[in-house]
C-alpha positions as CSV (number, residue, x, y, z in Angstrom):
1,M,-17.3,6.2,18.2
2,A,-20.4,4.4,16.9
3,R,-19.8,0.9,15.6
4,W,-21.4,1.6,12.2
5,L,-19.2,4.7,11.7
6,I,-16.1,2.6,12.3
7,G,-17.4,0.1,9.7
8,V,-17.9,3.0,7.2
9,R,-14.3,4.2,7.8
10,L,-12.9,0.7,7.3
11,S,-14.9,-0.2,4.2
12,G,-14.9,3.1,2.3
13,Y,-11.3,2.8,0.9
14,G,-12.0,-0.8,-0.3
15,A,-15.1,0.3,-2.0
16,A,-13.3,3.0,-4.0
17,Y,-10.5,0.5,-4.9
18,F,-12.8,-2.1,-6.1
19,F,-15.0,0.3,-8.1
20,A,-11.9,1.0,-10.1
21,A,-11.0,-2.7,-10.1
22,G,-14.4,-3.6,-11.5
23,A,-14.0,-1.4,-14.5
24,L,-10.3,-2.3,-15.1
25,M,-10.6,-6.1,-14.5
26,S,-13.5,-6.7,-16.7
27,Y,-12.7,-4.3,-19.6
28,W,-9.0,-3.7,-19.5
29,P,-8.3,-6.4,-22.2
30,V,-10.9,-4.6,-24.4
31,W,-9.0,-1.3,-24.0
32,L,-5.7,-3.1,-24.7
33,R,-7.1,-4.8,-27.8
34,D,-8.5,-1.4,-28.9
35,R,-4.9,0.0,-28.7
36,G,-3.8,-2.8,-31.2
37,L,-2.2,-5.3,-28.8
38,S,-2.2,-9.0,-29.8
39,D,-3.2,-11.8,-27.4
40,S,0.4,-12.6,-26.5
41,Q,1.1,-9.0,-25.9
42,I,-1.9,-8.7,-23.6
43,G,-0.5,-11.6,-21.7
44,T,2.9,-9.9,-21.5
45,V,1.3,-6.7,-20.1
46,F,-0.5,-8.6,-17.4
47,M,2.6,-10.6,-16.6
48,S,4.9,-7.6,-16.4
49,R,2.6,-5.8,-14.1
50,Q,2.5,-8.8,-11.8
51,L,6.2,-9.3,-11.8
52,V,6.8,-5.8,-10.6
53,S,4.1,-6.1,-8.0
54,V,5.9,-9.1,-6.5
55,L,9.0,-7.0,-5.6
56,S,7.1,-3.8,-4.7
57,T,4.6,-5.6,-2.5
58,L,7.4,-7.3,-0.6
59,A,9.5,-4.1,-0.3
60,I,6.6,-1.8,0.6
61,G,5.1,-4.3,2.9
62,W,8.4,-4.6,4.7
63,A,8.8,-0.8,4.9
64,A,5.2,-0.4,6.3
65,H,5.9,-3.2,8.8
66,R,9.0,-1.5,10.1
67,L,7.6,2.0,10.1
68,G,4.4,1.0,11.9
69,N,2.4,3.5,9.7
70,V,0.5,1.4,7.3
71,R,-2.2,4.1,6.6
72,G,0.5,6.6,5.7
73,V,2.1,4.3,3.2
74,I,-1.4,3.5,1.7
75,L,-2.0,7.3,1.2
76,V,1.3,7.7,-0.6
77,L,0.5,4.8,-2.9
78,A,-3.0,6.1,-3.6
79,G,-1.7,9.5,-4.5
80,V,0.8,8.0,-6.9
81,A,-1.8,5.7,-8.5
82,T,-4.1,8.7,-9.1
83,F,-1.2,10.4,-11.0
84,L,-0.2,7.3,-12.9
85,M,-3.6,6.4,-14.2
86,T,-3.6,9.4,-16.5
87,G,-0.4,8.1,-18.0
88,Y,-2.2,5.4,-19.9
89,Q,-4.2,8.1,-21.7
90,F,-1.0,9.0,-23.6
91,T,0.2,5.5,-24.5
92,T,-0.4,4.4,-28.1
93,T,2.2,1.6,-28.6
94,F,2.8,-1.7,-26.9
95,L,6.2,-0.5,-25.5
96,A,4.6,2.6,-24.0
97,I,1.8,0.6,-22.4
98,L,4.3,-1.9,-21.1
99,L,6.4,0.8,-19.5
100,V,3.5,2.4,-17.7
101,S,2.3,-1.1,-16.6
102,F,5.6,-1.7,-14.9
103,V,5.2,1.5,-12.8
104,W,1.5,0.9,-12.2
105,G,2.2,-2.6,-10.9
106,G,4.6,-1.2,-8.4
107,V,1.9,0.9,-6.7
108,W,-1.5,-0.8,-7.3
109,A,-0.9,-4.3,-5.8
110,P,0.8,-3.2,-2.5
111,T,-2.1,-1.0,-1.7
112,M,-4.6,-3.8,-1.4
113,A,-2.2,-6.0,0.6
114,L,-1.7,-3.2,3.2
115,Y,-5.4,-2.4,3.3
116,D,-6.3,-6.0,4.0
117,G,-3.7,-6.0,6.7
118,I,-5.6,-3.1,8.4
119,L,-8.9,-5.0,8.0
120,V,-7.5,-8.2,9.5
121,N,-6.1,-6.4,12.5
122,E,-9.2,-4.2,13.0
123,T,-11.7,-7.0,12.7
124,R,-9.7,-9.0,15.2
125,A,-9.4,-6.1,17.7
126,R,-13.0,-4.7,17.3
127,G,-14.9,-8.0,16.8
128,F,-16.1,-7.2,13.3
129,N,-16.6,-9.9,10.7
130,Y,-14.1,-9.5,7.9
131,G,-16.6,-10.7,5.2
132,S,-19.3,-8.2,6.2
133,L,-16.8,-5.3,5.7
134,R,-15.6,-6.6,2.3
135,V,-19.2,-6.9,1.1
136,W,-19.1,-3.2,0.3
137,S,-16.1,-3.7,-1.9
138,S,-18.0,-6.3,-3.8
139,V,-21.0,-3.9,-4.2
140,A,-18.6,-1.3,-5.6
141,F,-17.0,-3.8,-7.9
142,I,-20.5,-4.5,-9.4
143,L,-21.2,-0.8,-9.9
144,G,-17.8,-0.3,-11.6
145,T,-18.3,-3.3,-13.9
146,V,-21.8,-2.4,-15.0
147,I,-21.1,1.3,-15.4
148,C,-18.0,0.5,-17.4
149,G,-19.9,-2.0,-19.6
150,I,-22.6,0.6,-20.4
151,A,-20.0,3.3,-21.0
152,V,-18.0,1.1,-23.4
153,D,-21.2,0.0,-25.2
154,R,-22.3,3.6,-25.8
155,N,-19.0,5.5,-26.1
156,G,-16.2,2.9,-26.9
157,P,-13.2,1.3,-25.1
158,S,-11.6,4.6,-24.2
159,W,-14.1,5.0,-21.4
160,V,-12.5,2.1,-19.5
161,L,-9.9,4.6,-18.3
162,Y,-12.4,7.2,-17.3
163,V,-14.6,4.9,-15.3
164,G,-11.6,3.4,-13.5
165,L,-10.2,6.9,-12.7
166,A,-13.5,7.8,-11.1
167,G,-12.8,5.3,-8.4
168,I,-9.1,6.0,-8.1
169,V,-9.5,9.7,-7.4
170,M,-11.5,8.7,-4.3
171,L,-8.6,6.7,-2.8
172,V,-6.8,9.5,-1.0
173,P,-9.9,11.1,0.6
174,L,-11.3,7.8,1.7
175,G,-7.8,6.6,2.8
176,L,-7.7,9.5,5.2
177,L,-10.7,7.9,7.0
178,L,-8.9,4.7,7.7
179,P,-8.2,4.4,11.4
180,A,-4.6,4.9,12.4
181,A,-4.9,2.1,15.0
182,E,-1.7,0.5,13.7
183,A,0.2,3.4,15.3
184,Q,-0.3,1.8,18.7
185,H,1.8,-1.1,17.4
186,R,4.6,1.0,16.0
187,E,7.2,0.0,18.5
188,A,6.0,-3.6,18.6
189,G,6.2,-3.6,14.8
190,K,9.8,-2.7,14.9
191,R,10.4,-5.6,17.3
192,A,8.2,-8.0,15.4
193,P,8.9,-11.6,16.4
194,F,9.5,-12.7,12.8
195,G,10.6,-11.5,9.4
196,I,10.2,-12.5,5.8
197,P,12.9,-15.3,6.1
198,D,10.8,-16.9,8.9
199,L,7.7,-17.0,6.7
200,L,9.6,-18.4,3.7
201,T,11.1,-21.2,5.8
202,S,7.7,-22.2,7.3
203,R,6.4,-25.2,5.4
204,P,2.8,-24.6,6.4
205,F,3.0,-21.0,5.2
206,L,4.6,-22.0,1.9
207,L,1.9,-24.7,1.3
208,F,-0.8,-22.1,2.2
209,M,0.6,-19.6,-0.4
210,L,0.7,-22.3,-3.1
211,A,-2.8,-23.5,-2.4
212,A,-4.5,-20.1,-2.2
213,G,-2.2,-18.6,-4.8
214,C,-3.0,-21.3,-7.4
215,C,-6.7,-20.7,-6.8
216,Q,-6.4,-17.0,-7.4
217,A,-3.9,-17.4,-10.3
218,S,-6.2,-19.8,-12.1
219,H,-8.5,-16.8,-12.9
220,A,-5.8,-15.6,-15.4
221,V,-7.5,-16.7,-18.6
222,L,-10.8,-15.3,-17.4
223,Y,-9.3,-11.9,-16.3
224,S,-7.2,-11.6,-19.5
225,F,-9.5,-13.1,-22.2
226,G,-12.9,-13.7,-20.7
227,T,-14.5,-10.6,-22.0
228,L,-12.8,-11.0,-25.4
229,T,-14.1,-14.6,-25.6
230,W,-17.6,-13.6,-24.8
231,R,-17.5,-10.7,-27.3
232,A,-16.3,-13.1,-30.0
233,A,-19.3,-15.4,-29.1
234,G,-21.7,-12.5,-29.9
235,L,-22.5,-11.3,-26.4
236,S,-23.0,-7.6,-26.0
237,D,-20.9,-5.4,-23.7
238,V,-24.0,-4.8,-21.5
239,V,-24.6,-8.6,-21.1
240,I,-20.9,-9.2,-20.5
241,S,-20.9,-6.5,-17.7
242,L,-23.9,-8.2,-16.2
243,L,-22.1,-11.5,-16.2
244,W,-19.2,-10.0,-14.3
245,A,-21.7,-8.2,-11.9
246,E,-23.6,-11.5,-11.3
247,S,-20.4,-13.2,-10.3
248,V,-19.7,-10.6,-7.6
249,A,-23.4,-10.4,-6.5
250,V,-23.3,-14.1,-5.6
251,E,-19.9,-13.5,-4.0
252,I,-21.7,-11.0,-1.7
253,L,-24.1,-13.7,-0.5
254,L,-21.2,-15.9,0.4
255,M,-19.5,-13.0,2.3
256,L,-22.7,-12.3,4.2
257,G,-22.6,-15.9,5.4
258,S,-18.9,-16.0,5.9
259,G,-19.0,-16.2,9.7
260,W,-21.2,-19.2,9.5
261,L,-19.1,-20.9,6.8
262,L,-15.8,-20.2,8.6
263,A,-17.1,-21.7,11.8
264,R,-18.0,-24.9,10.0
265,L,-15.3,-25.2,7.4
266,G,-12.4,-23.4,8.9
267,A,-9.7,-21.5,7.0
268,T,-8.4,-24.4,5.0
269,G,-12.0,-25.7,4.3
270,L,-12.9,-22.3,2.7
271,I,-9.7,-22.5,0.5
272,G,-10.7,-26.0,-0.4
273,L,-14.2,-24.9,-1.4
274,G,-12.6,-22.2,-3.6
275,L,-10.4,-24.6,-5.3
276,A,-13.2,-27.1,-6.0
277,C,-15.4,-24.3,-7.5
278,A,-12.4,-23.2,-9.6
279,M,-11.9,-26.6,-11.1
280,V,-15.6,-27.0,-12.0
281,R,-15.7,-23.4,-13.4
282,W,-12.7,-23.6,-15.7
283,L,-13.7,-27.0,-17.0
284,G,-17.1,-25.7,-18.0
285,M,-15.8,-22.5,-19.5
286,A,-13.4,-24.5,-21.7
287,F,-16.3,-25.9,-23.6
288,T,-19.2,-23.5,-23.7
289,T,-20.1,-19.8,-24.3
290,E,-23.9,-20.4,-24.0
291,L,-25.4,-17.7,-21.9
292,W,-27.3,-20.0,-19.6
293,A,-24.2,-21.9,-18.8
294,L,-22.1,-18.8,-18.3
295,V,-24.7,-17.6,-15.8
296,L,-24.2,-20.8,-13.8
297,L,-20.4,-20.8,-14.1
298,Q,-20.1,-17.2,-13.1
299,A,-22.0,-17.9,-9.9
300,L,-19.0,-20.2,-8.9
301,H,-17.0,-17.0,-8.5
302,A,-18.4,-16.9,-5.0
303,G,-16.3,-20.0,-4.3
304,S,-13.3,-19.6,-6.6
305,F,-12.5,-16.1,-5.5
306,A,-14.5,-15.2,-2.4
307,A,-14.3,-18.4,-0.4
308,C,-10.6,-18.7,-1.2
309,H,-9.9,-15.1,-0.2
310,L,-11.8,-15.3,3.0
311,G,-10.0,-18.6,3.9
312,A,-6.7,-16.9,3.2
313,M,-7.5,-13.9,5.4
314,A,-8.6,-16.3,8.2
315,F,-5.4,-18.3,7.9
316,I,-3.3,-15.2,8.2
317,Q,-5.3,-14.0,11.2
318,R,-5.0,-17.4,13.0
319,A,-1.4,-18.3,11.9
320,L,0.3,-15.0,12.5
321,P,0.4,-12.5,15.5
322,A,-1.3,-9.1,15.0
323,T,2.0,-7.3,14.8
324,G,3.0,-9.3,11.7
325,A,-0.4,-9.2,9.8
326,A,0.7,-6.4,7.4
327,L,4.0,-8.3,6.6
328,G,2.2,-11.6,6.3
329,Q,-0.4,-10.0,3.9
330,S,2.4,-8.5,1.8
331,V,4.3,-11.8,1.5
332,Y,1.1,-13.6,0.6
333,Y,0.1,-11.0,-2.0
334,A,3.6,-10.7,-3.4
335,L,4.6,-14.4,-3.7
336,G,1.4,-16.4,-3.1
337,T,-0.7,-14.5,-5.6
338,G,1.6,-12.0,-7.3
339,A,4.4,-14.2,-8.4
340,T,2.1,-17.1,-9.2
341,Q,-0.2,-14.9,-11.2
342,A,2.7,-13.3,-13.1
343,V,3.7,-16.8,-14.4
344,I,0.2,-17.9,-15.1
345,F,-0.8,-14.6,-16.9
346,Q,2.0,-15.2,-19.4
347,L,1.0,-18.8,-19.7
348,A,-2.6,-17.7,-20.3
349,G,-1.5,-15.5,-23.2
350,V,0.5,-18.4,-24.8
351,L,-2.4,-20.9,-24.2
352,Y,-5.0,-18.6,-25.5
353,T,-3.0,-17.7,-28.6
354,A,-2.6,-21.5,-29.4
355,Y,-5.9,-22.9,-28.2
356,G,-8.4,-20.1,-27.7
357,Q,-11.2,-20.9,-25.3
358,K,-9.6,-24.3,-24.5
359,A,-7.0,-22.4,-22.5
360,F,-9.3,-22.7,-19.6
361,L,-8.3,-26.3,-19.3
362,G,-4.8,-25.1,-18.3
363,M,-6.4,-23.1,-15.4
364,F,-8.2,-26.4,-14.3
365,V,-4.7,-27.9,-14.0
366,V,-3.4,-24.9,-12.0
367,A,-6.4,-25.2,-9.5
368,A,-5.7,-29.0,-9.2
369,I,-2.1,-28.2,-8.2
370,G,-3.5,-25.9,-5.5
371,M,-5.8,-28.6,-4.2
372,A,-2.8,-31.0,-3.8
373,A,-0.9,-28.3,-1.8
374,L,-4.0,-27.8,0.4
375,V,-4.2,-31.5,1.2
376,A,-0.6,-31.4,2.3
377,L,-1.3,-28.3,4.4
378,V,-4.2,-29.9,6.2
379,R,-2.0,-32.7,7.3
380,I,0.5,-30.6,9.1
381,W,-1.2,-27.4,10.3
382,K,-3.8,-27.7,13.1
383,G,-4.6,-24.0,13.6
384,S,-1.7,-22.8,15.8
385,L,0.6,-19.8,15.4
386,L,3.4,-20.4,12.9
387,V,5.7,-17.7,14.2
388,G,5.8,-15.4,17.3
389,A,5.1,-16.6,20.8
390,Q,1.6,-15.2,21.4
391,P,-0.9,-13.2,19.4
392,A,-0.9,-9.5,20.1
C-alpha cells in the first residue's frame, strides 16, 4: 500500500476527533454559560467529566490491551459518543448536564488514548514521524474552532453542539480506515511483560506522568474560562475563534519540525520546553487581555501543549515495549492528565470565582510543580526501557 495512503488512514480519525474538539474546547464554556451555569458549576462539570475519564480510560485501556483489538474498541466508543452527543441537546438544568457529562467522560477520553497508542506503534513500525501525522489533527482543530466561532457569532451558542456533532459523526467511518495492525500482537498483548501495577511502581514513569500531566492540566483556566474572559474584555466571537486557531496554527509549525526538535532535545527536553512555555503563558494571561499580547501568548501553545505532548509520546515510545503502548497511553491519559486535570479543573472554577483573570497565576504554580518533577526525572532516566525485556 502506498505510503501516503497509509498516512491518510492513520490521520483521518484524529482529524475528525479534533474538529469536534476544536469546537467543544473553545466554546463549550459559552454553551454552558448560555444554559445558566455559574463559574463554579462550569468547573464542576469539567471536573466530573475528568474524574469519570480517569476510571474509564484505565478500564477500557486495560480491556483493549488484553483483547489485542484496539481498533474495535475505538469503533465502539466512537459509536457511543455519536449517540451521546445528542443527549446534551435535551439538557436544560445543571444536574442534567452533569449527568450527561459523567457518561460522556467515560467514552470520549479513552478514545484518544487508544488512538494515540495506534499512532505510536504504527509510526515506530513504519518509520513515520508522529508529529507529521498529528499535524492534520491540528489543522482540523483550527477548522472546528473557526467554524464554531463564526456559527456562534451569527446564530448563537446552541451551534456549539451542531458544529461538534459534525466531527463526531465522522468518527465511525474514519475509524474503520484505521489499520488493524495491532491484531498481529494479539497473543503478545495477552502475555504483555508488564501491567498497570508495574507502571505505578516505576518512579521514572510516575515522575513522567507528574511532569507532563501538570503541563497539560495547567491549561484548565484557559480551557474553562479563556473564552469567557476574552468575551468580557470586549473581544468578538470571531476574534476569539481566531485566537484559538492561531495557537494551533503555530502548533502545526512545531509539529512539522518535531523530528528535528526531538533529535536535539530528546523526550524530556520537549516536555521541559512545554513547561517553560506554560509558565510564561499563564503569567502573561493573568495580567492582560490586550489583543496584541494575547496573540503572542497564544503562540506559546506550540510549546505548552504540542511540545509537551510530543515529548510525552516520545517518552512512551522509548520507555515501553510496543506490546504495552496502548496500556501505557491509557495509564498516562487516565492518571497523568485525566486525574490531574480533574483536580485542577475544579480548582480553576474556585480560583476564577474568587479572583477572575488572576486565576491564571494558579496555573503558573501547577506548571512549576511539573518542572520540578521533570528535573527529578532527568536525573534518574537515561532513555532505557522501564518494563519488559526488549522492545517488540
